[in-house]
FITIMAR-765170 format. One record per residue (C-alpha): residue number from 1; x, y, z. Coordinates in nm, 3 decimals. Layout:
BEGIN
- NUM  X  Y  Z
...
This chain:
BEGIN
- 1  -3.044  1.699  2.749
- 2  -2.735  1.823  2.565
- 3  -2.799  2.155  2.389
- 4  -2.812  2.172  2.009
- 5  -2.472  2.345  2.005
- 6  -2.313  2.006  2.071
- 7  -2.329  1.961  1.693
- 8  -2.053  2.222  1.668
- 9  -1.816  1.942  1.769
- 10  -1.851  1.805  1.414
- 11  -1.678  2.097  1.238
- 12  -1.434  2.123  1.530
- 13  -1.349  1.754  1.484
- 14  -1.301  1.818  1.114
- 15  -1.052  2.099  1.176
- 16  -0.870  1.888  1.435
- 17  -0.839  1.591  1.197
- 18  -0.713  1.803  0.908
- 19  -0.474  1.985  1.140
- 20  -0.313  1.664  1.262
- 21  -0.306  1.528  0.906
- 22  -0.104  1.837  0.811
- 23  0.119  1.785  1.116
- 24  0.197  1.425  1.017
- 25  0.250  1.526  0.653
- 26  0.501  1.795  0.748
- 27  0.684  1.557  0.983
- 28  0.720  1.308  0.694
- 29  0.852  1.572  0.453
- 30  1.125  1.660  0.704
- 31  1.259  1.302  0.702
- 32  1.571  1.196  0.512
- 33  1.494  1.114  0.146
- 34  1.788  0.875  0.112
- 35  2.041  0.853  -0.169
- 36  2.014  1.024  -0.505
- 37  1.908  0.693  -0.663
- 38  1.629  0.654  -0.406
- 39  1.506  1.004  -0.487
- 40  1.504  0.933  -0.861
- 41  1.299  0.615  -0.820
- 42  1.048  0.788  -0.592
- 43  1.019  1.074  -0.842
- 44  0.946  0.829  -1.127
- 45  0.664  0.674  -0.921
- 46  0.526  1.019  -0.835
- 47  0.522  1.127  -1.198
- 48  0.343  0.809  -1.304
- 49  0.086  0.836  -1.024
- 50  0.013  1.201  -1.098
- 51  -0.022  1.129  -1.470
- 52  -0.268  0.848  -1.398
- 53  -0.482  1.052  -1.159
- 54  -0.487  1.348  -1.397
- 55  -0.622  1.127  -1.674
- 56  -0.869  0.950  -1.446
- 57  -1.006  1.268  -1.289
- 58  -1.045  1.424  -1.634
- 59  -1.259  1.133  -1.749
- 60  -1.458  1.117  -1.424
- 61  -1.519  1.493  -1.443
- 62  -1.706  1.438  -1.771
- 63  -1.925  1.180  -1.598
- 64  -1.999  1.424  -1.314
- 65  -2.091  1.700  -1.560
- 66  -2.339  1.470  -1.735
- 67  -2.487  1.348  -1.406
- 68  -2.510  1.703  -1.273
- 69  -2.713  1.804  -1.579
- 70  -2.944  1.503  -1.537
- 71  -2.998  1.576  -1.167
- 72  -3.050  1.946  -1.237
- 73  -3.317  1.858  -1.497
- 74  -3.488  1.631  -1.242
- 75  -3.475  1.912  -0.986
- 76  -3.628  2.160  -1.231
- 77  -3.904  1.906  -1.306
- 78  -3.978  1.878  -0.933
- 79  -3.842  1.529  -0.874
- 80  -3.555  1.649  -0.653
- 81  -3.471  1.937  -0.422
- 82  -3.262  2.194  -0.609
- 83  -2.966  2.140  -0.374
- 84  -2.924  1.772  -0.468
- 85  -2.720  1.826  -0.791
- 86  -2.477  2.048  -0.600
- 87  -2.458  1.805  -0.308
- 88  -2.374  1.534  -0.564
- 89  -2.079  1.742  -0.687
- 90  -1.940  1.812  -0.340
- 91  -1.966  1.446  -0.242
- 92  -1.762  1.345  -0.547
- 93  -1.516  1.631  -0.504
- 94  -1.431  1.557  -0.141
- 95  -1.412  1.182  -0.206
- 96  -1.164  1.240  -0.489
- 97  -0.973  1.497  -0.285
- 98  -0.930  1.247  0.000
- 99  -0.769  0.998  -0.234
- 100  -0.554  1.262  -0.402
- 101  -0.409  1.395  -0.075
- 102  -0.343  1.045  0.057
- 103  -0.169  0.943  -0.264
- 104  0.041  1.260  -0.273
- 105  0.181  1.193  0.074
- 106  0.224  0.820  0.007
- 107  0.443  0.889  -0.297
- 108  0.653  1.122  -0.082
- 109  0.688  0.859  0.192
- 110  0.819  0.544  0.021
- 111  1.183  0.650  -0.017
- 112  1.174  0.814  0.325
- 113  1.046  0.486  0.475
- 114  1.331  0.295  0.307
- 115  1.580  0.552  0.437
- 116  1.435  0.524  0.787
- 117  1.451  0.143  0.766
- 118  1.828  0.178  0.722
- 119  1.831  0.292  1.086
- 120  1.577  0.054  1.244
- 121  1.255  -0.134  1.189
- 122  1.065  0.098  1.424
- 123  1.187  0.407  1.236
- 124  1.056  0.263  0.909
- 125  0.727  0.166  1.072
- 126  0.675  0.516  1.210
- 127  0.727  0.688  0.873
- 128  0.502  0.446  0.685
- 129  0.235  0.457  0.957
- 130  0.245  0.838  0.967
- 131  0.172  0.837  0.594
- 132  -0.127  0.610  0.660
- 133  -0.239  0.843  0.939
- 134  -0.243  1.133  0.691
- 135  -0.478  0.928  0.473
- 136  -0.702  0.825  0.763
- 137  -0.733  1.169  0.921
- 138  -0.783  1.338  0.583
- 139  -1.076  1.108  0.507
- 140  -1.253  1.169  0.837
- 141  -1.165  1.539  0.836
- 142  -1.301  1.606  0.488
- 143  -1.602  1.383  0.556
- 144  -1.701  1.579  0.865
- 145  -1.630  1.907  0.683
- 146  -1.865  1.815  0.396
- 147  -2.135  1.700  0.637
- 148  -2.105  2.011  0.854
- 149  -2.118  2.255  0.562
- 150  -2.433  2.099  0.424
- 151  -2.603  2.060  0.760
- 152  -2.555  2.420  0.868
- 153  -2.634  2.559  0.524
- 154  -2.960  2.363  0.496
- 155  -3.052  2.447  0.855
- 156  -3.008  2.817  0.778
- 157  -3.199  2.790  0.450
- 158  -3.499  2.595  0.581
- 159  -3.525  2.825  0.882
- 160  -3.651  3.098  0.648
- 161  -3.794  2.898  0.353
- 162  -4.067  2.633  0.329
- 163  -3.950  2.272  0.333
- 164  -4.028  2.035  0.040
- 165  -4.376  1.882  0.066
- 166  -4.418  2.056  0.399
- 167  -4.212  1.797  0.591
- 168  -4.028  1.868  0.915
- 169  -3.712  2.082  0.882
- 170  -3.475  1.815  1.017
- 171  -3.633  1.556  0.787
- 172  -3.580  1.789  0.490
- 173  -3.216  1.844  0.588
- 174  -3.132  1.474  0.625
- 175  -3.325  1.379  0.311
- 176  -3.118  1.624  0.105
- 177  -2.788  1.531  0.273
- 178  -2.854  1.165  0.199
- 179  -2.829  1.242  -0.171
- 180  -2.474  1.376  -0.169
- 181  -2.357  1.025  -0.082
- 182  -2.426  0.932  -0.444
- 183  -2.148  1.164  -0.558
- 184  -1.906  1.014  -0.306
- 185  -2.006  0.660  -0.407
- 186  -1.967  0.733  -0.778
- 187  -1.619  0.878  -0.735
- 188  -1.523  0.591  -0.505
- 189  -1.629  0.327  -0.756
- 190  -1.436  0.486  -1.042
- 191  -1.130  0.527  -0.818
- 192  -1.144  0.172  -0.680
- 193  -1.216  -0.003  -1.009
- 194  -0.980  0.208  -1.222
- 195  -0.701  0.204  -0.966
- 196  -0.754  -0.166  -0.900
- 197  -0.728  -0.255  -1.269
- 198  -0.411  -0.045  -1.305
- 199  -0.231  -0.181  -1.000
- 200  -0.313  -0.546  -1.055
- 201  -0.243  -0.542  -1.427
- 202  0.105  -0.406  -1.355
- 203  0.158  -0.638  -1.057
- 204  0.048  -0.954  -1.240
- 205  0.250  -0.863  -1.550
- 206  0.563  -0.789  -1.348
- 207  0.539  -1.110  -1.144
- 208  0.456  -1.353  -1.424
- 209  0.735  -1.244  -1.658
- 210  0.989  -1.125  -1.403
- 211  0.967  -1.386  -1.127
- 212  0.827  -1.691  -1.303
- 213  0.969  -1.666  -1.655
- 214  1.293  -1.469  -1.611
- 215  1.364  -1.579  -1.253
- 216  1.468  -1.231  -1.138
- 217  1.382  -1.089  -0.793
- 218  1.071  -0.887  -0.714
- 219  1.119  -0.514  -0.785
- 220  1.431  -0.586  -0.990
- 221  1.521  -0.264  -1.181
- 222  1.559  -0.467  -1.502
- 223  1.184  -0.539  -1.501
- 224  1.005  -0.279  -1.720
- 225  0.680  -0.316  -1.520
- 226  0.830  -0.249  -1.178
- 227  0.765  0.127  -1.177
- 228  0.409  0.070  -1.302
- 229  0.364  -0.181  -1.017
- 230  0.475  0.079  -0.761
- 231  0.256  0.345  -0.922
- 232  -0.035  0.104  -0.899
- 233  0.010  0.058  -0.525
- 234  -0.049  0.431  -0.485
- 235  -0.336  0.489  -0.729
- 236  -0.522  0.172  -0.632
- 237  -0.444  0.091  -0.271
- 238  -0.414  0.451  -0.149
- 239  -0.613  0.689  -0.373
- 240  -0.880  0.429  -0.449
- 241  -0.908  0.312  -0.091
- 242  -0.927  0.668  0.044
- 243  -1.216  0.755  -0.188
- 244  -1.380  0.422  -0.097
- 245  -1.373  0.468  0.280
- 246  -1.466  0.837  0.258
- 247  -1.786  0.720  0.092
- 248  -1.846  0.452  0.361
- 249  -1.786  0.706  0.637
- 250  -2.022  0.979  0.521
- 251  -2.277  0.726  0.395
- 252  -2.313  0.562  0.735
- 253  -2.351  0.899  0.911
- 254  -2.615  1.044  0.678
- 255  -2.812  0.718  0.664
- 256  -2.813  0.701  1.044
- 257  -2.921  1.065  1.068
- 258  -3.211  1.004  0.829
- 259  -3.325  0.698  1.024
- 260  -3.294  0.892  1.349
- 261  -3.545  1.142  1.215
- 262  -3.773  0.857  1.102
- 263  -3.753  0.715  1.455
- 264  -3.879  1.046  1.595
- 265  -3.550  1.139  1.761
- 266  -3.527  1.476  1.582
- 267  -3.206  1.676  1.617
- 268  -3.076  1.434  1.879
- 269  -3.086  1.154  1.623
- 270  -2.860  1.360  1.395
- 271  -2.635  1.477  1.678
- 272  -2.530  1.131  1.797
- 273  -2.366  0.999  1.474
- 274  -2.202  1.331  1.385
- 275  -2.060  1.394  1.732
- 276  -1.957  1.029  1.764
- 277  -1.755  1.078  1.445
- 278  -1.591  1.386  1.600
- 279  -1.507  1.191  1.916
- 280  -1.364  0.921  1.691
- 281  -1.123  1.178  1.548
- 282  -0.980  1.249  1.894
- 283  -0.961  0.877  1.976
- 284  -0.785  0.802  1.646
- 285  -0.529  1.079  1.698
- 286  -0.450  0.950  2.047
- 287  -0.427  0.595  1.914
- 288  -0.163  0.686  1.654
- 289  0.086  0.767  1.930
- 290  0.059  0.413  2.070
- 291  0.202  0.255  1.754
- 292  0.561  0.159  1.831
- 293  0.769  -0.152  1.763
- 294  1.088  -0.307  1.891
- 295  1.364  -0.419  1.654
- 296  1.192  -0.753  1.601
- 297  1.068  -0.838  1.252
- 298  0.825  -1.112  1.362
- 299  0.464  -1.077  1.250
- 300  0.311  -1.111  1.602
- 301  0.526  -0.825  1.736
- 302  0.442  -0.594  1.446
- 303  0.073  -0.684  1.462
- 304  0.072  -0.611  1.835
- 305  0.224  -0.268  1.766
- 306  -0.064  -0.173  1.536
- 307  -0.329  -0.334  1.754
- 308  -0.228  -0.112  2.045
- 309  -0.335  0.190  1.846
- 310  -0.663  0.044  1.718
- 311  -0.767  -0.110  2.051
- 312  -0.690  0.206  2.251
- 313  -0.899  0.414  2.009
- 314  -1.189  0.168  2.028
- 315  -1.179  0.177  2.407
- 316  -1.194  0.557  2.411
- 317  -1.494  0.552  2.175
- 318  -1.668  0.292  2.392
- 319  -1.637  0.513  2.700
- 320  -1.721  0.847  2.535
- 321  -2.024  0.709  2.347
- 322  -2.199  0.617  2.671
- 323  -2.201  0.974  2.797
- 324  -2.287  1.112  2.454
- 325  -2.596  0.892  2.419
- 326  -2.698  0.925  2.784
- 327  -2.710  1.304  2.772
- 328  -2.828  1.340  2.412
- 329  -3.100  1.074  2.381
- 330  -3.165  1.017  2.749
- 331  -3.163  0.699  2.955
- 332  -3.481  0.577  2.783
- 333  -3.270  0.524  2.470
- 334  -2.953  0.397  2.640
- 335  -2.998  0.076  2.442
- 336  -2.856  0.268  2.146
- 337  -2.524  0.267  2.333
- 338  -2.520  -0.113  2.328
- 339  -2.579  -0.096  1.953
- 340  -2.267  0.121  1.924
- 341  -2.072  -0.133  2.128
- 342  -2.195  -0.417  1.907
- 343  -2.059  -0.235  1.602
- 344  -1.724  -0.168  1.769
- 345  -1.689  -0.528  1.886
- 346  -1.795  -0.665  1.547
- 347  -1.533  -0.450  1.373
- 348  -1.256  -0.570  1.605
- 349  -1.362  -0.936  1.574
- 350  -1.378  -0.921  1.193
- 351  -1.027  -0.776  1.195
- 352  -0.896  -1.057  1.418
- 353  -1.063  -1.324  1.204
- 354  -0.915  -1.171  0.890
- 355  -0.571  -1.178  1.049
- 356  -0.615  -1.547  1.130
- 357  -0.703  -1.638  0.771
- 358  -0.448  -1.414  0.595
- 359  -0.139  -1.390  0.820
- 360  0.148  -1.632  0.764
- 361  0.166  -1.672  1.140
- 362  -0.144  -1.894  1.134
- 363  -0.236  -2.230  0.988
- 364  -0.463  -2.132  0.691
- 365  -0.196  -1.933  0.505
- 366  0.075  -2.187  0.587
- 367  -0.150  -2.460  0.444
- 368  -0.152  -2.270  0.113
- 369  0.229  -2.253  0.127
- 370  0.239  -2.629  0.193
- 371  0.012  -2.683  -0.110
- 372  0.273  -2.506  -0.326
- 373  0.495  -2.813  -0.293
- 374  0.262  -2.995  -0.533
- 375  0.220  -2.714  -0.786
- 376  0.007  -2.412  -0.882
- 377  -0.321  -2.608  -0.910
- 378  -0.321  -2.714  -0.544
- 379  -0.224  -2.359  -0.441
- 380  -0.532  -2.227  -0.622
- 381  -0.759  -2.496  -0.472
- 382  -0.635  -2.439  -0.116
- 383  -0.652  -2.060  -0.148
- 384  -1.010  -2.072  -0.274
- 385  -1.103  -2.308  0.009
- 386  -0.946  -2.079  0.271
- 387  -1.133  -1.779  0.133
- 388  -1.464  -1.964  0.132
- 389  -1.416  -2.089  0.487
- 390  -1.324  -1.739  0.603
- 391  -1.673  -1.610  0.521
- 392  -1.849  -1.808  0.793
- 393  -1.749  -1.621  1.107
- 394  -1.777  -1.266  0.963
- 395  -2.129  -1.342  0.841
- 396  -2.226  -1.480  1.182
- 397  -2.069  -1.181  1.359
- 398  -2.247  -0.928  1.137
- 399  -2.572  -1.122  1.186
- 400  -2.533  -1.111  1.564
- 401  -2.443  -0.740  1.547
- 402  -2.759  -0.667  1.345
- 403  -2.987  -0.857  1.585
- 404  -2.818  -0.713  1.893
- 405  -2.829  -0.358  1.756
- 406  -3.193  -0.388  1.655
- 407  -3.332  -0.535  1.975
- 408  -3.104  -0.363  2.228
- 409  -3.194  -0.022  2.086
- 410  -3.565  -0.094  2.125
- 411  -3.663  -0.250  1.793
- 412  -3.920  -0.478  1.955
- 413  -4.120  -0.173  2.068
- 414  -4.039  0.065  1.779
- 415  -3.933  -0.067  1.438
- 416  -3.770  0.261  1.332
- 417  -3.571  0.288  1.655
- 418  -3.440  -0.063  1.592
- 419  -3.329  0.037  1.242
- 420  -3.159  0.341  1.393
- 421  -2.971  0.104  1.623
- 422  -2.850  -0.104  1.326
- 423  -2.734  0.211  1.151
- 424  -2.558  0.348  1.459
- 425  -2.366  0.021  1.494
- 426  -2.216  0.092  1.150
- 427  -2.115  0.438  1.272
- 428  -1.962  0.274  1.579
- 429  -1.763  0.040  1.357
- 430  -1.642  0.332  1.141
- 431  -1.585  0.579  1.426
- 432  -1.221  0.470  1.458
- 433  -1.167  0.503  1.081
- 434  -0.892  0.760  1.132
- 435  -0.657  0.497  1.277
- 436  -0.807  0.187  1.113
- 437  -0.745  0.337  0.771
- 438  -0.396  0.439  0.882
- 439  -0.308  0.073  0.952
- 440  -0.438  -0.014  0.605
- 441  -0.290  0.273  0.402
- 442  0.055  0.223  0.549
- 443  0.085  -0.110  0.361
- 444  0.131  0.030  0.007
- 445  0.394  0.271  0.140
- 446  0.588  -0.019  0.294
- 447  0.553  -0.213  -0.034
- 448  0.691  0.082  -0.232
- 449  0.970  0.122  0.023
- 450  1.077  -0.237  -0.042
- 451  1.080  -0.171  -0.415
- 452  1.284  0.142  -0.363
- 453  1.534  -0.046  -0.146
- 454  1.570  -0.324  -0.407
- 455  1.613  -0.091  -0.704
- 456  1.852  0.134  -0.512
- 457  2.076  -0.155  -0.412
- 458  2.046  -0.097  -0.036
- 459  2.195  -0.353  0.207
- 460  2.002  -0.682  0.251
- 461  1.899  -0.601  0.609
- 462  1.708  -0.297  0.483
- 463  1.510  -0.510  0.240
- 464  1.449  -0.760  0.522
- 465  1.295  -0.483  0.733
- 466  1.082  -0.345  0.451
- 467  0.969  -0.700  0.366
- 468  0.859  -0.745  0.727
- 469  0.662  -0.422  0.707
- 470  0.521  -0.523  0.368
- 471  0.408  -0.866  0.492
- 472  0.237  -0.697  0.784
- 473  0.085  -0.453  0.534
- 474  -0.071  -0.744  0.345
- 475  -0.239  -0.860  0.665
- 476  -0.351  -0.513  0.773
- 477  -0.475  -0.444  0.419
- 478  -0.682  -0.762  0.433
- 479  -0.801  -0.658  0.779
- 480  -0.890  -0.313  0.648
- 481  -1.082  -0.464  0.359
- 482  -1.270  -0.697  0.596
- 483  -1.348  -0.400  0.818
- 484  -1.465  -0.195  0.517
- 485  -1.679  -0.481  0.388
- 486  -1.836  -0.545  0.729
- 487  -1.919  -0.178  0.776
- 488  -2.051  -0.169  0.419
- 489  -2.297  -0.448  0.498
- 490  -2.435  -0.257  0.797
- 491  -2.436  0.075  0.608
- 492  -2.610  -0.087  0.310
- 493  -2.885  -0.216  0.541
- 494  -2.926  0.135  0.679
- 495  -2.943  0.274  0.324
- 496  -3.207  0.017  0.223
- 497  -3.411  0.127  0.524
- 498  -3.356  0.490  0.422
- 499  -3.476  0.403  0.070
- 500  -3.792  0.253  0.220
- 501  -3.847  0.574  0.417
- 502  -3.791  0.785  0.106
- 503  -4.050  0.588  -0.094
- 504  -4.292  0.609  0.198
- 505  -4.241  0.985  0.208
- 506  -4.319  1.013  -0.165
- 507  -4.603  0.762  -0.198
- 508  -4.754  0.798  0.147
- 509  -4.792  0.420  0.183
- 510  -4.577  0.121  0.274
- 511  -4.415  -0.103  0.014
- 512  -4.520  -0.470  -0.002
- 513  -4.187  -0.635  0.080
- 514  -4.318  -0.985  0.150
- 515  -4.119  -1.274  0.001
- 516  -4.449  -1.389  -0.146
- 517  -4.445  -1.081  -0.369
- 518  -4.305  -1.202  -0.707
- 519  -4.163  -0.857  -0.780
- 520  -3.953  -0.877  -0.463
- 521  -3.831  -1.226  -0.557
- 522  -3.731  -1.113  -0.907
- 523  -3.539  -0.824  -0.754
- 524  -3.366  -1.058  -0.508
- 525  -3.247  -1.287  -0.785
- 526  -3.120  -1.001  -1.000
- 527  -2.949  -0.839  -0.702
- 528  -2.785  -1.166  -0.598
- 529  -2.648  -1.207  -0.950
- 530  -2.507  -0.855  -0.992
- 531  -2.196  -0.893  -0.768
- 532  -2.090  -1.198  -0.971
- 533  -2.142  -1.013  -1.299
- 534  -1.954  -0.714  -1.163
- 535  -1.662  -0.934  -1.051
- 536  -1.656  -1.105  -1.390
- 537  -1.623  -0.770  -1.565
- 538  -1.348  -0.644  -1.334
- 539  -1.153  -0.972  -1.326
- 540  -1.154  -0.999  -1.704
- 541  -1.050  -0.635  -1.726
- 542  -0.744  -0.710  -1.511
- 543  -0.669  -1.019  -1.720
- 544  -0.678  -0.826  -2.048
- 545  -0.471  -0.538  -1.914
- 546  -0.218  -0.775  -1.751
- 547  -0.187  -0.961  -2.082
- 548  -0.080  -0.639  -2.252
- 549  0.180  -0.577  -1.980
- 550  0.313  -0.933  -2.015
- 551  0.355  -0.890  -2.390
- 552  0.535  -0.557  -2.343
- 553  0.772  -0.687  -2.073
- 554  0.860  -0.990  -2.287
- 555  0.924  -0.760  -2.585
- 556  1.162  -0.542  -2.387
- 557  1.348  -0.841  -2.243
- 558  1.384  -0.974  -2.597
- 559  1.460  -0.656  -2.791
- 560  1.656  -0.423  -2.559
- 561  2.019  -0.529  -2.589
- 562  2.199  -0.562  -2.257
- 563  1.885  -0.524  -2.044
- 564  1.913  -0.860  -1.867
- 565  2.284  -0.801  -1.804
- 566  2.206  -0.467  -1.637
- 567  2.387  -0.268  -1.908
- 568  2.073  -0.099  -2.045
- 569  1.764  0.055  -1.886
- 570  1.408  -0.061  -1.958
- 571  1.132  0.167  -2.087
- 572  0.933  0.205  -1.763
- 573  0.704  0.474  -1.905
- 574  0.564  0.239  -2.169
- 575  0.420  -0.001  -1.909
- 576  0.273  0.290  -1.711
- 577  0.106  0.418  -2.029
- 578  -0.039  0.075  -2.114
- 579  -0.176  0.024  -1.762
- 580  -0.324  0.374  -1.753
- 581  -0.502  0.344  -2.088
- 582  -0.637  -0.003  -2.003
- 583  -0.766  0.104  -1.662
- 584  -0.947  0.409  -1.799
- 585  -1.117  0.207  -2.071
- 586  -1.205  -0.099  -1.863
- 587  -1.354  0.083  -1.561
- 588  -1.644  0.237  -1.756
- 589  -1.875  -0.065  -1.799
- 590  -1.867  -0.190  -1.435
- 591  -1.929  0.162  -1.304
- 592  -2.220  0.229  -1.540
- 593  -2.373  -0.108  -1.451
- 594  -2.392  -0.006  -1.085
- 595  -2.589  0.307  -1.177
- 596  -2.809  0.158  -1.448
- 597  -2.919  -0.163  -1.271
- 598  -3.134  -0.008  -0.991
- 599  -3.287  0.243  -1.233
- 600  -3.391  -0.023  -1.484
- 601  -3.526  -0.262  -1.222
- 602  -3.717  0.017  -1.047
- 603  -3.875  0.145  -1.368
- 604  -3.957  -0.189  -1.531
- 605  -4.031  -0.412  -1.229
- 606  -4.124  -0.166  -0.953
- 607  -4.004  -0.017  -0.625
- 608  -4.058  -0.344  -0.436
- 609  -3.832  -0.522  -0.686
- 610  -3.575  -0.249  -0.638
- 611  -3.577  -0.311  -0.262
- 612  -3.527  -0.680  -0.337
- 613  -3.240  -0.597  -0.572
- 614  -3.063  -0.396  -0.302
- 615  -3.112  -0.674  -0.046
- 616  -2.990  -0.952  -0.275
- 617  -2.684  -0.754  -0.382
- 618  -2.598  -0.673  -0.019
- 619  -2.610  -1.037  0.091
- 620  -2.411  -1.194  -0.193
- 621  -2.186  -0.889  -0.232
- 622  -2.084  -0.905  0.135
- 623  -2.003  -1.278  0.131
- 624  -1.826  -1.268  -0.205
- 625  -1.620  -0.964  -0.105
- 626  -1.499  -1.132  0.217
- 627  -1.410  -1.450  0.029
- 628  -1.215  -1.267  -0.244
- 629  -1.031  -1.033  -0.009
- 630  -0.921  -1.313  0.224
- 631  -0.823  -1.556  -0.053
- 632  -0.611  -1.286  -0.215
- 633  -0.446  -1.183  0.111
- 634  -0.371  -1.545  0.205
- 635  -0.221  -1.624  -0.137
- 636  0.003  -1.318  -0.114
- 637  0.130  -1.398  0.235
- 638  0.177  -1.766  0.147
- 639  0.412  -1.653  -0.131
- 640  0.600  -1.429  0.111
- 641  0.620  -1.713  0.364
- 642  0.796  -1.925  0.100
- 643  1.025  -1.632  0.012
- 644  1.138  -1.621  0.376
- 645  1.314  -1.953  0.313
- 646  1.044  -2.214  0.367
- 647  0.984  -2.498  0.115
- 648  1.297  -2.410  -0.081
- 649  1.269  -2.031  -0.071
- 650  1.299  -1.795  -0.367
- 651  1.344  -1.951  -0.708
- 652  1.215  -2.295  -0.603
- 653  0.926  -2.472  -0.774
- 654  0.715  -2.408  -0.465
- 655  0.795  -2.037  -0.493
- 656  0.688  -2.027  -0.858
- 657  0.363  -2.202  -0.765
- 658  0.313  -1.947  -0.487
- 659  0.368  -1.661  -0.733
- 660  0.096  -1.805  -0.959
- 661  -0.142  -1.816  -0.662
- 662  -0.049  -1.459  -0.573
- 663  -0.119  -1.336  -0.926
- 664  -0.463  -1.500  -0.921
- 665  -0.527  -1.341  -0.582
- 666  -0.418  -0.993  -0.690
- 667  -0.744  -0.896  -0.865
- 668  -0.939  -1.084  -0.596
- 669  -0.809  -0.870  -0.311
- 670  -0.732  -0.539  -0.481
- 671  -0.982  -0.499  -0.764
- 672  -1.302  -0.700  -0.752
- 673  -1.334  -0.774  -0.379
- 674  -1.294  -0.422  -0.236
- 675  -1.504  -0.271  -0.517
- 676  -1.806  -0.478  -0.415
- 677  -1.870  -0.281  -0.098
- 678  -1.896  0.035  -0.308
- 679  -2.123  -0.140  -0.557
- 680  -2.386  -0.233  -0.298
- 681  -2.388  0.114  -0.145
- 682  -2.385  0.303  -0.475
- 683  -2.691  0.112  -0.594
- 684  -2.868  0.207  -0.270
- 685  -2.768  0.572  -0.314
- 686  -2.889  0.575  -0.675
- 687  -3.219  0.425  -0.561
- 688  -3.264  0.695  -0.296
- 689  -3.173  0.985  -0.524
- 690  -3.397  0.869  -0.810
- 691  -3.678  0.738  -0.585
- 692  -3.919  1.017  -0.676
- 693  -3.859  0.973  -1.050
- 694  -3.899  0.594  -1.030
- 695  -4.216  0.609  -0.819
- 696  -4.385  0.841  -1.068
- 697  -4.262  0.666  -1.383
- 698  -4.257  0.297  -1.297
- 699  -4.461  0.052  -1.504
- 700  -4.597  -0.092  -1.178
- 701  -4.816  0.176  -1.025
């Protein structure tokens, strides 16, 4: 058996990840910033992004103060361990910090990517990808740091103090650590929803008035919303996504650790997911050096360049995990290794399927472009159909991964060991997050680089290269979202199982989770409905905010003399202000709904109904999120396919129809869809944290 000190690899992995993130960040800052005009545009985006995050974090800080006081009161009353309120704060802090660091580097990278693209396509790819690598390695580095600090602190504390309710020390440690995921989930939801509303309001407003009504190019400097659009790429697709995947990463590890203790694996059950995450850091770092491209702007070549990095990292994890599990859990539990492999394979397959449905190199997206020849209505119909069809294979793959993980890890003989296998498959899927997130986070940088090139008046071949990188970014972003949603489904199942264990620990008896239990059925129905209600709130929020941007852009086009002739400058700051204020206001209700729903159902209908709620929300949330992310990605790439010169190219009726489809898809893929995976996990985290309070105060004793 591996000695306990193997867990020291977790903090070592954290330091290694943060060290390489710093290395990549410094290498980016040494790159050429381009012309003075390129610097000015990048600075305007940076100022807008910083102003937005400052306002958002100020508002979210008030929420965290209120929640800290509530959790502290519950701890004083004996419902929670005293460390939980503080764990909640650190989870939120590190989640927000991940997004902030990623966004800071992204806003420094866009003009440098455009400048590098003046030399070659590969040079631009390397700068943009390095920026994504900073985001990916920061997320895993800070995640492992937070986990390591809490593990070693609680281990030290419980070595000399009695554990709560006299439970085993490792069980007490994992039970407390599980609660800090609520802070990460809360911050992630605010960041994703707020950032998503901002970015898509600006994007939709800029496209509808600029491209469709005025007939000017994308990212034209005459468009007042263009800076807000570029700011939105950073606050939504970088800062929001970083906070989102930080929460997925730590949530999967702590849920797996808790289930490992429930399965009787003790310290070894905690060691495997944490050390696997550390090994994933090394694999991701090695994988980043495989990402290279020739001077060929075709999608297959660029996709192959990124796949080399992801596939090499996955292979390294597959090999290292075998030895880790063999010497940590022993050969009697080697089935857990096959669970890890099932998660890795499922993650890769979901990524490939997403590419098929969203890349313009394949039939589904080209069919949407073909539909543009007959107008916006057929574009919408075809895009919805593609998104719905794209849900089938991911659902089947996740289903197979769940069954394989459960039975291969020994679920037939030991129910808890089977659940541990399902949870460890989610860790396997997320173990390569350092590089998977890098391939996703590079997209917004490439998008901003294209905007910088357009507004700076760089030669057409530069914009052609940045457009190639941007189109690839749309596909990798859709792939990243599919990957995040798939891992969220597995993590949510692990969290539901952890909730069951938490209630069992408090009540001392099993819950009645039969489908014949009416409370469970009521919970299932409410849970199945919540993702649709959540999406309605967020979609309408984008629509209202975009409407305000449209009105403002029209006003400036109408009232600023000489603007359309290029003799006057638009008021960029006004659109940034409108988008910021709208996002901060509109994100409150969806976020509060995610916290209030499990509490109300648990108190008024019972803990069994709450388990049903979590299950129903996981099922419909997973399918709906895949559909929305893939529809949005396909609509976007269909528009870009037309812009490449197909079906009449830019300015044609088909192009205008494609732009309408893209604007419908914007909130699908960047606001509502990616926020759903946080919704289903946050509700599980809330249920776990408040389990003791609900059990003792429910109307159904």
